[in-house]
C-alpha positions in Angstrom: -11.3 2.7 -20.5 -7.8 3.5 -21.7 -5.4 6.4 -22.1 -3.3 7.3 -25.0 0.3 8.2 -23.9 2.8 10.4 -25.8 6.1 11.4 -25.5 6.8 14.2 -22.9 9.1 16.1 -20.8 8.4 17.1 -17.3 8.8 20.5 -15.6 7.2 22.1 -12.6 5.9 21.2 -9.0 3.8 18.3 -7.6 2.1 17.7 -4.2 2.6 14.3 -3.5 -0.5 12.5 -1.9 -0.7 11.5 1.5 0.3 7.9 2.7 -2.4 5.5 2.2 -1.3 3.0 4.7 -1.1 5.4 7.5 -4.6 6.9 6.6 -5.9 3.3 6.9 -4.4 2.6 10.2 -5.1 5.9 11.9 -9.0 5.5 10.7 -9.1 2.0 11.9 -7.3 3.0 15.4 -9.4 6.0 16.1 -12.4 3.9 15.8 -11.3 1.5 18.5 -10.7 4.7 20.6 -13.2 6.1 23.0 -13.5 9.7 22.3 -12.7 11.9 19.6 -9.7 11.9 17.2 -8.6 14.1 14.3 -6.9 12.6 11.4 -5.4 15.4 9.2 -4.1 15.4 5.8 -6.0 12.1 4.9 -5.5 10.7 1.5 -8.9 11.0 -0.4 -9.2 7.5 -2.5 -11.4 4.8 -2.9 -9.5 2.4 -0.5 -9.8 4.8 2.1 -13.6 5.3 1.2 -13.8 1.8 2.0 -12.3 1.8 5.5 -14.4 4.8 6.4 -17.4 3.1 5.4 -16.4 -0.1 7.3 -15.6 1.6 10.6 -19.1 3.4 10.2 -20.8 -0.1 9.9 -18.8 -1.0 13.1 -20.5 2.1 14.9 -18.0 5.0 14.7 -19.0 8.6 14.0 -16.9 9.9 11.3 -17.2 13.7 10.2 -15.1 14.6 7.0 -13.8 18.3 7.0 -11.9 19.1 3.8 -8.6 17.1 4.4 -9.4 15.9 8.1 -11.4 13.2 9.7 -13.3 13.7 13.1 -13.8 10.2 14.4 -15.6 9.5 17.5 -14.7 6.0 18.4 -16.4 3.0 20.0 -16.2 2.2 23.7 -18.3 -1.1 23.8 -19.3 -2.9 20.5 -23.0 -3.6 20.2 -24.0 -7.2 19.3 -24.8 -6.8 15.5 -24.7 -8.1 12.1 -22.8 -6.4 9.6 -22.2 -6.4 5.9 -18.7 -4.9 4.7 -17.8 -4.1 1.1 -13.9 -3.4 1.1 -13.9 -2.8 -2.7 -10.5 -3.2 -3.9 -8.8 -2.8 -0.4 -6.6 -5.7 1.1 -5.9 -3.5 4.2 -9.3 -2.7 4.7 -10.6 -6.1 4.5 -7.8 -7.7 6.7 -7.9 -5.2 9.4 -11.8 -5.2 9.4 -11.8 -8.9 9.7 -9.8 -8.8 12.8 -12.1 -6.0 14.2 -15.1 -7.9 13.4 -13.8 -10.8 15.7 -14.1 -8.5 18.6 -17.9 -8.1 18.0 -20.7 -10.5 18.8 -22.6 -11.3 15.7 -21.8 -12.2 12.1 -20.0 -9.7 9.8 -19.9 -10.5 6.2 -16.8 -9.3 4.4 -16.3 -8.9 0.5 -15.1 -6.9 -2.1 -14.5 -6.6 -5.9 -13.2 -9.3 -8.3 -9.4 -8.5 -7.6 -10.0 -8.7 -3.8 -11.8 -12.0 -4.1 -8.7 -13.5 -5.3 -6.7 -12.4 -2.4 -5.5 -14.7 0.4 -7.2 -14.7 3.7 -7.0 -17.9 5.3 -3.8 -17.5 7.6 -5.7 -14.5 9.2 -8.7 -16.4 9.7 -7.1 -19.6 11.1 -5.4 -17.1 13.8 -8.7 -15.7 14.6 -10.4 -18.9 14.8 -7.5 -20.3 17.2 -8.4 -17.2 19.5 -12.1 -18.2 19.5 -13.8 -16.5 16.6 -15.9 -18.4 14.1 -14.7 -17.8 10.4 -15.6 -19.0 6.9 -14.5 -18.7 3.5 -14.6 -19.1 -0.2 -11.3 -21.4 -0.7 -9.4 -19.2 1.8 -10.5 -16.0 -0.1 -13.1 -13.5 0.1 -16.1 -13.5 0.7 -15.7 -14.2 4.2 -17.8 -14.3 7.5 -16.3 -13.5 10.8 -18.2 -14.2 14.3 -16.7 -12.9 17.6 -16.0 -12.2 20.2 -12.1 -13.3 20.6 -10.7 -13.1 24.4 -7.0 -13.2 23.3 -4.2 -15.1 25.0 -1.7 -16.6 22.2 -1.7 -16.8 18.5 0.5 -18.1 15.5 0.6 -16.2 12.2 2.6 -16.7 9.3 4.5 -13.8 7.9 5.6 -14.9 4.4 2.5 -13.8 2.5 1.6 -10.5 3.9 2.4 -8.3 6.9 -1.1 -7.2 7.1 -2.3 -10.5 8.9 0.2 -9.4 11.5 -0.9 -5.6 11.4 -4.4 -6.9 11.8 -4.0 -8.8 14.9 -1.6 -6.3 16.5 -4.3 -3.5 16.0 -7.0 -5.9 17.9 -4.7 -7.2 20.6 -5.3 -4.0 23.2 -9.0 -4.5 23.1 -8.7 -8.2 24.1 -9.6 -9.0 27.4 -6.4 -11.2 27.8 -4.2 -9.1 25.6 -2.2 -11.1 23.2 1.2 -12.8 22.5 1.7 -12.9 18.8 4.1 -15.5 17.3 5.3 -14.9 13.6 6.2 -18.1 11.7 8.7 -18.1 8.7 10.3 -14.8 7.4 8.2 -11.6 7.6 8.1 -9.9 4.4 7.3 -6.1 4.4 8.7 -5.6 7.5 8.6 -1.8 7.4 4.6 -2.0 7.5 4.9 -3.7 10.8 7.1 -1.0 12.1 4.6 1.5 10.8 1.5 -0.4 12.7 3.4 -0.2 15.9 4.6 3.4 15.8 1.0 4.9 15.0 0.0 2.4 17.8 2.1 4.3 20.1 0.4 7.7 18.8 -2.8 6.3 20.4 -0.8 5.8 23.5 -0.7 1.7 23.0 2.6 0.0 24.2 3.6 -3.3 22.2 6.5 -5.2 23.7 8.8 -6.4 21.4 10.1 -9.9 22.4 12.2 -11.0 19.5 11.9 -8.2 16.6 9.6 -9.5 13.7 9.1 -12.9 15.3 7.4 -12.3 18.7 5.5 -9.3 20.4 3.4 -9.1 23.7 0.6 -6.8 23.8 -1.2 -6.2 27.2 -4.7 -5.2 27.4 -5.1 -1.5 27.1 -7.1 1.5 26.1 -6.5 3.5 23.0 -6.7 7.0 23.9 -7.9 10.1 21.4 -5.4 11.8 19.7 -4.5 14.0 16.7 -2.4 12.5 13.7 -1.2 14.0 10.6 -0.5 11.7 7.8 2.7 12.2 5.9 3.4 12.2 2.2 3.1 8.6 0.8 6.7 7.3 -0.3 4.9 4.6 -2.5 3.4 7.3 -4.7 6.4 9.4 -4.5 8.5 6.4 -5.9 6.5 6.8 -9.0 6.9 10.5 -9.3 10.7 10.3 -8.8 10.6 7.6 -11.4 9.0 9.9 -13.8 11.3 12.6 -13.2 14.4 10.3 -13.8 12.7 9.3 -17.0 11.1 12.4 -18.6 13.2 15.3 -17.2 14.6 16.1 -13.7 13.2 19.5 -13.3 10.3 18.4 -11.3 9.7 19.5 -7.8 7.8 17.2 -5.4 6.2 18.9 -2.3 6.1 16.5 0.8 4.8 16.5 4.4 7.6 14.9 6.6 7.1 12.9 9.7 8.6 10.9 12.4 6.5 8.0 11.4 8.6 5.3 9.5 8.3 4.3 5.9 10.0 1.5 4.3 9.7 3.1 0.9 11.9 5.7 1.7 14.4 3.3 0.5 13.7 4.8 -3.0 16.3 7.3 -2.2 19.0 5.1 -1.5 18.2 2.9 -4.6 18.2 5.7 -7.1 21.5 7.0 -5.6 22.8 3.6 -6.3 21.6 3.9 -9.9 23.6 7.1 -10.2 20.8 9.6 -9.6 21.4 12.6 -7.3 18.7 13.1 -4.8 18.2 16.6 -2.9 15.9 16.1 0.0 14.8 19.0 2.0 12.1 19.3 4.9 9.2 20.0 2.1 10.7 19.0 -1.1 12.4 16.4 -3.0 14.2 16.8 -6.7 16.6 14.5 -8.5 19.1 14.9 -11.0 19.6 11.9 -13.4 22.7 10.8 -15.6 22.2 10.1 -19.1 22.0 6.4 -18.2 21.5 4.8 -15.0 23.9 2.3 -13.6 22.0 -0.8 -13.1 22.3 -3.0 -10.1 20.5 -5.6 -7.8 17.9 -4.8 -5.1 16.1 -6.8 -2.5 12.6 -5.5 -2.4 11.6 -7.9 0.5 10.6 -5.2 2.6 9.4 -2.7 0.0 7.2 -4.5 -2.6 5.7 -1.5 -3.8 8.8 -0.4 -5.3 8.7 -3.1 -7.8 6.8 -1.1 -10.6 8.7 2.5 -10.2 12.0 0.4 -10.4 11.2 -1.9 -13.0 10.3 0.9 -15.5 13.8 2.5 -15.0 15.1 -0.2 -17.0 14.2 1.8 -20.1 17.1 4.1 -19.2 20.1 1.8 -17.6 23.2 0.9 -19.0 23.2 -2.5 -17.3 20.4 -4.7 -15.9 18.6 -4.0 -13.1 17.6 -7.2 -10.8 14.6 -7.0 -8.6 14.5 -10.0 -6.2 13.1 -11.3 -3.1 9.7 -10.0 -3.9 7.5 -13.0 -4.4 4.8 -11.5 -2.1 4.3 -9.0 -5.1 2.3 -11.9 -6.5 -0.2 -11.6 -4.0 -1.0 -7.8 -4.6 -4.1 -6.6 -6.5 -2.5 -8.6 -9.3 0.4 -10.8 -9.9 2.7 -7.7 -10.5 5.9 -9.6 -11.3 4.2 -11.6 -14.1 2.5 -8.3 -15.6 5.2 -6.2 -15.3 7.3 -8.6 -17.2 4.8 -9.2 -19.8 3.8 -5.8 -20.7 7.3 -4.2 -20.5 8.6 -7.0 -23.1 6.0 -5.0 -25.5 8.3 -2.0 -25.1 11.5 -4.0 -26.1 12.8 -4.2 -22.3 14.4 -7.5 -22.3 13.0 -9.6 -19.3 13.9 -12.7 -17.4 11.2 -13.5 -14.8 12.1 -15.4 -11.7 9.6 -16.7 -9.0 10.7 -14.0 -6.8 11.3 -11.3 -9.1 12.4 -9.8 -12.5 16.0 -9.2 -14.1 15.5 -6.3 -16.9 17.6 -4.9 -19.4 17.1 -1.8 -21.5 15.4 -2.1 -25.1 17.9 -2.0 -28.1 14.9 -0.3 -30.0 12.1 1.1 -27.7 8.6 0.9 -29.3 5.3 1.9 -28.3 2.8 -0.6 -27.5 -0.7 -1.2 -25.6 -0.1 -1.9 -22.2 -2.6 -3.8 -20.0 -2.6 -2.6 -16.5 -5.0 -5.2 -15.3 -7.0 -2.5 -13.4 -4.0 -2.2 -11.0 -3.5 1.1 -9.8 0.4 1.1 -9.4 0.8 -0.6 -13.0 -1.4 1.9 -14.5 0.8 4.8 -13.2 4.2 2.9 -13.8 3.0 2.1 -17.4 1.8 5.7 -18.2 5.3 7.2 -17.1 6.7 4.4 -19.4 4.7 5.4 -22.2 5.6 8.9 -22.0 9.4 8.0 -22.3 8.8 5.7 -25.2 5.8 7.5 -26.9 2.8 6.0 -28.8 1.4 3.8 -26.1 -2.1 3.0 -24.8 -2.4 2.1 -21.3 -5.7 0.6 -20.0 -7.8 1.1 -16.9 -7.0 4.8 -15.8 -10.0 4.5 -13.4 -7.8 2.5 -11.1 -6.0 5.5 -9.9 -8.8 6.1 -7.7 -7.5 3.7 -5.3 -4.4 5.6 -4.2 -3.8 8.6 -6.3 -7.1 9.9 -7.8 -5.2 13.0 -9.2 -2.5 11.4 -10.9 -3.3 12.2 -14.5 -4.2 15.5 -13.9 -0.8 16.1 -11.9 1.1 14.7 -14.6 -0.3 16.7 -17.1 -0.2 19.9 -15.2 3.7 19.6 -15.4 3.8 18.4 -19.2 2.6 15.1 -19.3 0.6 13.7 -22.2 -1.9 11.4 -20.9 -5.0 11.5 -22.8 -7.9 9.6 -21.3 -11.3 8.4 -22.5 -10.4 6.6 -25.9 
């Protein structure tokens, strides 16, 4: 499937979707909690469906009511064999693999074609060092995990994905001996680790920071039932703000604020560095864009999901936009560095691809093109926004938005977008 994209100007209000990362984590933590927790304002998306189904397989009782989940978690795991389909969700398979190591019995975990290309070996090695038995296909899904781990001390690399660290942190309180967690190399996506620790605290868990982003100590503890409201997803909001910058700055994004941290709030600082005026209130955010952006160099080590929304802003920049220190974006649903570079060149953007990022200059003569999103939800959305700026484009794989923002096309078209599906 694909969509025809025509030039558009946007005007109106959009309700930004809830945060995907926090929704995943809250469901997993409630599953590890004896008693009932309520997760409010959950994201409805296929990645989240994968996490809900995985937690049901583990034994959690989950009731869905409109935008809330009522989760009755697991006190003691039964000895059982389980099969989990994580679909396209890297967060699901990584945290679920760790939870599987707490259970006596064999858990088989796999997913779609994209997920079967994503690295798992560092996490499997860590779980094996704690006493689990793991096997995989070349260090990637499908994988099998057999427990039960007791805890103690573990080493994990931090330079591929922070999700490996998150997975170990989440199961640490349920280990008989607790866990001392040592992170080797420089940790990427640090804010996602902060997010994990903060939401664990909502469930009454204490994580002792010995050396920030290097060493943590988690004693054996019990997760306690709680109510959590999921905030707005700044990864999705970044795309909406980029759309407003490129396609008319009369869009108001409605948001739900929270004390839970999000690294992708950095989008506000970056837009201001580019010359955009950002007005953030408690429940809304708007931008006012200059005729041309100012360009600049931006380190995305902690915020890899900002790569697509920032890359497309090169279409409207007077100077180059350099995005660097984001090599781990090559290990997402796709190699986002390579695909962004390849496809944006079709629009006339001048691109230099580096191992850890991109340098992009605005086109002399923008032109329409067929853009292949490679079934990557964030690339599809970014390419649609770019297409509405340039006009006369085709973008492939609209079905991919079900992963994080199922209403993206309808939300865009409600405020003047011209994304025409089902070609």
